[in-house]
ZATILUM-537254 format. One record per residue (C-alpha): x, y, z; residue in one letter; residue number from 1. Coordinates in Angstrom, 3 decimals. Layout:
BEGIN
+----------+----------+----------+--------+--------+
:        u :        v :        w : lumkol : kolvex :
+----------+----------+----------+--------+--------+
:        X :        Y :        Z :      A :    NUM :
...
+----------+----------+----------+--------+--------+
END
This chain:
BEGIN
+----------+----------+----------+--------+--------+
:        u :        v :        w : lumkol : kolvex :
+----------+----------+----------+--------+--------+
:   20.053 : -123.445 :   30.091 :      M :      1 :
:   23.619 : -123.413 :   31.372 :      T :      2 :
:   25.544 : -123.677 :   34.607 :      D :      3 :
:   28.650 : -121.995 :   33.210 :      R :      4 :
:   27.833 : -118.481 :   32.000 :      D :      5 :
:   28.252 : -115.666 :   34.506 :      E :      6 :
:   25.269 : -113.326 :   34.758 :      P :      7 :
:   25.523 : -109.697 :   33.667 :      D :      8 :
:   24.326 : -108.015 :   36.846 :      V :      9 :
:   24.221 : -104.439 :   38.101 :      T :     10 :
:   23.302 : -102.721 :   41.359 :      A :     11 :
:   19.673 : -102.844 :   40.231 :      D :     12 :
:   19.717 : -106.506 :   39.214 :      S :     13 :
:   17.402 : -109.041 :   40.806 :      R :     14 :
:   18.099 : -112.704 :   41.348 :      A :     15 :
:   15.945 : -115.760 :   41.697 :      G :     16 :
:   16.839 : -118.837 :   43.743 :      V :     17 :
:   14.852 : -122.033 :   43.279 :      V :     18 :
:   15.146 : -124.422 :   46.239 :      L :     19 :
:   15.226 : -128.022 :   45.014 :      A :     20 :
:   17.469 : -129.775 :   47.517 :      G :     21 :
:   14.825 : -131.451 :   49.654 :      G :     22 :
:   14.525 : -135.220 :   49.824 :      F :     23 :
:   10.836 : -135.341 :   48.784 :      S :     24 :
:   10.037 : -137.772 :   51.599 :      T :     25 :
:    6.265 : -137.412 :   51.147 :      R :     26 :
:    6.459 : -137.863 :   47.379 :      F :     27 :
:    7.663 : -141.454 :   47.324 :      G :     28 :
:   10.832 : -142.740 :   45.696 :      D :     29 :
:   11.041 : -140.079 :   42.970 :      A :     30 :
:   12.392 : -136.526 :   43.138 :      D :     31 :
:    9.416 : -134.171 :   42.945 :      K :     32 :
:   11.613 : -131.435 :   41.456 :      A :     33 :
:   11.683 : -133.275 :   38.126 :      V :     34 :
:    8.214 : -134.833 :   38.361 :      A :     35 :
:    6.122 : -134.326 :   35.231 :      D :     36 :
:    3.380 : -131.735 :   35.593 :      L :     37 :
:    1.359 : -131.111 :   32.456 :      G :     38 :
:    4.155 : -132.310 :   30.194 :      G :     39 :
:    6.842 : -130.235 :   31.884 :      K :     40 :
:    9.085 : -130.981 :   34.903 :      P :     41 :
:    7.878 : -129.119 :   37.983 :      M :     42 :
:   11.185 : -127.341 :   38.526 :      V :     43 :
:   10.946 : -125.967 :   35.001 :      R :     44 :
:    7.501 : -124.495 :   35.715 :      H :     45 :
:    8.992 : -122.629 :   38.665 :      V :     46 :
:   12.233 : -121.599 :   36.958 :      A :     47 :
:   10.485 : -120.180 :   33.913 :      E :     48 :
:    8.104 : -118.121 :   36.033 :      R :     49 :
:   10.833 : -116.783 :   38.325 :      V :     50 :
:   13.057 : -115.952 :   35.344 :      A :     51 :
:   10.495 : -113.491 :   33.961 :      T :     52 :
:   11.154 : -111.037 :   36.810 :      V :     53 :
:   14.833 : -111.678 :   37.554 :      T :     54 :
:   18.202 : -111.070 :   35.890 :      D :     55 :
:   19.976 : -114.179 :   37.160 :      E :     56 :
:   18.695 : -117.555 :   38.292 :      L :     57 :
:   20.257 : -120.093 :   40.632 :      V :     58 :
:   19.040 : -123.621 :   41.327 :      I :     59 :
:   19.945 : -124.926 :   44.771 :      N :     60 :
:   20.064 : -128.716 :   44.992 :      C :     61 :
:   22.079 : -131.721 :   46.090 :      R :     62 :
:   24.991 : -132.896 :   43.949 :      D :     63 :
:   23.174 : -135.958 :   42.624 :      E :     64 :
:   20.307 : -133.766 :   41.436 :      Q :     65 :
:   22.320 : -131.530 :   39.138 :      T :     66 :
:   22.257 : -133.784 :   36.089 :      E :     67 :
:   18.518 : -134.641 :   36.149 :      P :     68 :
:   17.580 : -131.018 :   36.868 :      I :     69 :
:   19.921 : -129.831 :   34.108 :      H :     70 :
:   18.157 : -132.222 :   31.734 :      E :     71 :
:   14.754 : -131.045 :   32.981 :      A :     72 :
:   15.637 : -127.443 :   32.155 :      L :     73 :
:   17.585 : -128.089 :   28.960 :      E :     74 :
:   14.682 : -127.463 :   26.514 :      P :     75 :
:   13.981 : -124.144 :   28.227 :      S :     76 :
:   15.471 : -120.750 :   27.297 :      P :     77 :
:   16.028 : -120.127 :   31.011 :      V :     78 :
:   19.700 : -119.521 :   31.821 :      D :     79 :
:   20.427 : -120.949 :   35.266 :      A :     80 :
:   23.399 : -121.877 :   37.420 :      R :     81 :
:   23.655 : -124.463 :   40.195 :      F :     82 :
:   24.469 : -123.895 :   43.853 :      A :     83 :
:   25.089 : -127.358 :   45.281 :      V :     84 :
:   24.525 : -128.107 :   48.962 :      D :     85 :
:   27.897 : -129.056 :   50.499 :      P :     86 :
:   26.019 : -130.595 :   53.423 :      T :     87 :
:   22.649 : -132.071 :   52.425 :      P :     88 :
:   19.696 : -132.193 :   54.805 :      D :     89 :
:   20.053 : -128.725 :   56.343 :      L :     90 :
:   16.528 : -127.912 :   55.223 :      G :     91 :
:   15.266 : -124.768 :   53.483 :      P :     92 :
:   17.444 : -122.530 :   55.663 :      L :     93 :
:   20.608 : -124.252 :   54.438 :      G :     94 :
:   19.380 : -124.110 :   50.859 :      G :     95 :
:   18.587 : -120.416 :   51.110 :      I :     96 :
:   22.067 : -119.688 :   52.437 :      R :     97 :
:   23.845 : -121.653 :   49.700 :      I :     98 :
:   21.613 : -120.218 :   46.990 :      G :     99 :
:   22.107 : -116.637 :   48.112 :      L :    100 :
:   25.867 : -117.106 :   48.392 :      E :    101 :
:   25.867 : -117.894 :   44.667 :      A :    102 :
:   23.968 : -114.822 :   43.463 :      V :    103 :
:   25.506 : -111.472 :   42.588 :      E :    104 :
:   22.378 : -109.337 :   42.766 :      S :    105 :
:   21.637 : -107.396 :   45.970 :      P :    106 :
:   18.145 : -108.880 :   46.301 :      Y :    107 :
:   16.831 : -112.337 :   45.463 :      A :    108 :
:   13.459 : -114.022 :   45.298 :      A :    109 :
:   13.466 : -117.414 :   47.010 :      I :    110 :
:   10.943 : -119.923 :   45.661 :      V :    111 :
:   10.575 : -123.614 :   46.486 :      A :    112 :
:   10.634 : -125.960 :   43.499 :      C :    113 :
:    7.281 : -127.457 :   44.530 :      D :    114 :
:    5.367 : -124.192 :   43.987 :      M :    115 :
:    4.555 : -124.477 :   40.268 :      P :    116 :
:    1.909 : -121.732 :   40.340 :      F :    117 :
:    4.221 : -119.022 :   41.695 :      V :    118 :
:    2.993 : -115.704 :   40.318 :      D :    119 :
:    5.681 : -113.421 :   38.855 :      P :    120 :
:    3.538 : -110.353 :   39.578 :      D :    121 :
:    3.702 : -111.121 :   43.284 :      L :    122 :
:    7.466 : -111.573 :   43.134 :      L :    123 :
:    7.819 : -108.216 :   41.395 :      A :    124 :
:    5.735 : -106.597 :   44.141 :      A :    125 :
:    7.840 : -108.249 :   46.842 :      L :    126 :
:   11.022 : -106.893 :   45.253 :      F :    127 :
:    9.550 : -103.390 :   45.382 :      E :    128 :
:    8.438 : -103.813 :   48.989 :      T :    129 :
:   11.808 : -105.151 :   50.120 :      A :    130 :
:   13.732 : -102.210 :   48.670 :      E :    131 :
:   15.738 : -100.535 :   51.431 :      G :    132 :
:   14.988 : -103.333 :   53.901 :      R :    133 :
:   16.354 : -106.859 :   54.391 :      D :    134 :
:   13.332 : -108.689 :   53.043 :      G :    135 :
:    9.626 : -108.925 :   52.303 :      A :    136 :
:    7.763 : -112.044 :   53.443 :      V :    137 :
:    4.071 : -112.789 :   52.847 :      P :    138 :
:    1.949 : -113.769 :   55.834 :      K :    139 :
:   -1.509 : -115.256 :   55.302 :      L :    140 :
:   -4.525 : -114.834 :   57.546 :      E :    141 :
:   -3.978 : -118.315 :   58.958 :      D :    142 :
:   -0.761 : -116.985 :   60.477 :      G :    143 :
:    1.532 : -118.892 :   58.118 :      W :    144 :
:    4.617 : -117.061 :   56.855 :      Y :    145 :
:    5.508 : -117.922 :   53.247 :      Q :    146 :
:    9.269 : -117.838 :   53.765 :      T :    147 :
:    9.985 : -119.919 :   50.655 :      T :    148 :
:    8.168 : -117.527 :   48.358 :      Q :    149 :
:    9.707 : -114.294 :   49.524 :      A :    150 :
:   12.394 : -111.737 :   48.688 :      V :    151 :
:   15.530 : -111.178 :   50.759 :      Y :    152 :
:   18.552 : -108.899 :   50.645 :      R :    153 :
:   21.245 : -111.387 :   49.734 :      S :    154 :
:   24.203 : -110.642 :   52.002 :      E :    155 :
:   22.323 : -109.938 :   55.255 :      P :    156 :
:   20.201 : -113.061 :   54.771 :      M :    157 :
:   23.304 : -115.200 :   54.231 :      V :    158 :
:   24.717 : -113.944 :   57.523 :      R :    159 :
:   21.398 : -114.471 :   59.288 :      A :    160 :
:   21.059 : -118.029 :   57.950 :      C :    161 :
:   24.593 : -118.833 :   59.059 :      T :    162 :
:   23.924 : -117.496 :   62.546 :      R :    163 :
:   20.688 : -119.458 :   62.911 :      A :    164 :
:   22.338 : -122.668 :   61.701 :      L :    165 :
:   25.238 : -122.161 :   64.098 :      E :    166 :
:   22.663 : -121.963 :   66.874 :      E :    167 :
:   21.128 : -125.237 :   65.597 :      S :    168 :
:   17.858 : -123.543 :   64.715 :      D :    169 :
:   16.824 : -124.628 :   61.229 :      G :    170 :
:   13.731 : -122.417 :   60.990 :      R :    171 :
:   13.772 : -119.694 :   58.361 :      V :    172 :
:   11.955 : -117.491 :   60.865 :      L :    173 :
:   14.926 : -117.898 :   63.206 :      A :    174 :
:   17.136 : -116.200 :   60.620 :      A :    175 :
:   14.604 : -113.412 :   60.163 :      L :    176 :
:   15.028 : -112.466 :   63.817 :      E :    177 :
:   18.338 : -110.864 :   62.810 :      Y :    178 :
:   16.928 : -108.854 :   59.890 :      L :    179 :
:   14.912 : -105.711 :   59.238 :      D :    180 :
:   12.106 : -107.102 :   57.104 :      W :    181 :
:    8.552 : -106.319 :   56.034 :      V :    182 :
:    5.465 : -108.471 :   56.527 :      V :    183 :
:    3.231 : -108.525 :   53.444 :      V :    184 :
:   -0.303 : -109.324 :   54.551 :      D :    185 :
:   -2.815 : -111.463 :   52.679 :      E :    186 :
:   -4.853 : -108.498 :   51.475 :      A :    187 :
:   -1.773 : -107.045 :   49.818 :      T :    188 :
:   -0.867 : -110.401 :   48.307 :      V :    189 :
:   -4.350 : -110.642 :   46.763 :      R :    190 :
:   -3.794 : -107.299 :   45.033 :      E :    191 :
:   -1.109 : -108.950 :   42.927 :      H :    192 :
:   -1.847 : -112.672 :   42.759 :      A :    193 :
:   -4.347 : -115.379 :   43.675 :      P :    194 :
:   -3.445 : -117.407 :   46.742 :      L :    195 :
:   -2.765 : -120.443 :   44.542 :      E :    196 :
:    0.664 : -118.855 :   44.060 :      T :    197 :
:    1.575 : -120.502 :   47.393 :      F :    198 :
:    0.154 : -123.954 :   46.642 :      E :    199 :
:    2.826 : -126.617 :   46.975 :      S :    200 :
:    3.050 : -130.126 :   45.581 :      V :    201 :
:    4.335 : -132.434 :   48.301 :      D :    202 :
:    2.509 : -135.672 :   47.472 :      T :    203 :
:    1.347 : -137.641 :   44.443 :      R :    204 :
:   -2.218 : -136.658 :   45.250 :      E :    205 :
:   -1.299 : -132.981 :   45.193 :      E :    206 :
:    0.479 : -133.515 :   41.872 :      L :    207 :
:   -2.725 : -134.966 :   40.415 :      E :    208 :
:   -4.683 : -131.981 :   41.732 :      A :    209 :
:   -2.167 : -129.611 :   40.134 :      A :    210 :
:   -2.545 : -131.504 :   36.848 :      E :    211 :
:   -6.305 : -130.953 :   36.955 :      R :    212 :
:   -5.819 : -127.263 :   37.688 :      R :    213 :
:   -3.511 : -126.861 :   34.719 :      L :    214 :
:   -5.954 : -128.706 :   32.466 :      A :    215 :
:   -8.692 : -126.180 :   33.324 :      R :    216 :
:   -6.589 : -123.245 :   32.194 :      R :    217 :
+----------+----------+----------+--------+--------+
END
């Protein structure tokens, strides 16, 4: 793992951005990005899965997180770079903008660091669906948009994030109002991955549940 090497990208390259800059307020005093899950830091679970379907990988985080996340990824063959938040606490929308500004590929998969079961097959399908549009975002039957496990066209999404933030609207859906994007329904998601791909680990209790799920595999 490195934060120095430049990726070898082409017009067909795909990027991955792992969002790790949150303050983990529901997780206690520790940073959930580097929390141990089955003997491996959670951010490494996510990075390794995203890396299987992308040509470059960027980790978005706060400045003080770079060293512990670097150490968490060091044993891994994953080659990643950092995109540090210049202004912390802008939420996922700010992280998406900073992460996408750092990639060179035309499209990027955005995945939150607390989604350790992210399915690479779904990401690959989202890349295909987004082709020629500005993004592909899953929407489940409960009405919830999975904006932090989605694929976006990099440059238009950066502009859309900037516009939404300038209007003091921190919702990712606010940025999507300025894009031409595709909704991927739950039935289509299930063709490629189980819904556990979207399960997030926000609390210690959810971490324990994720541990049990891994142990059953």
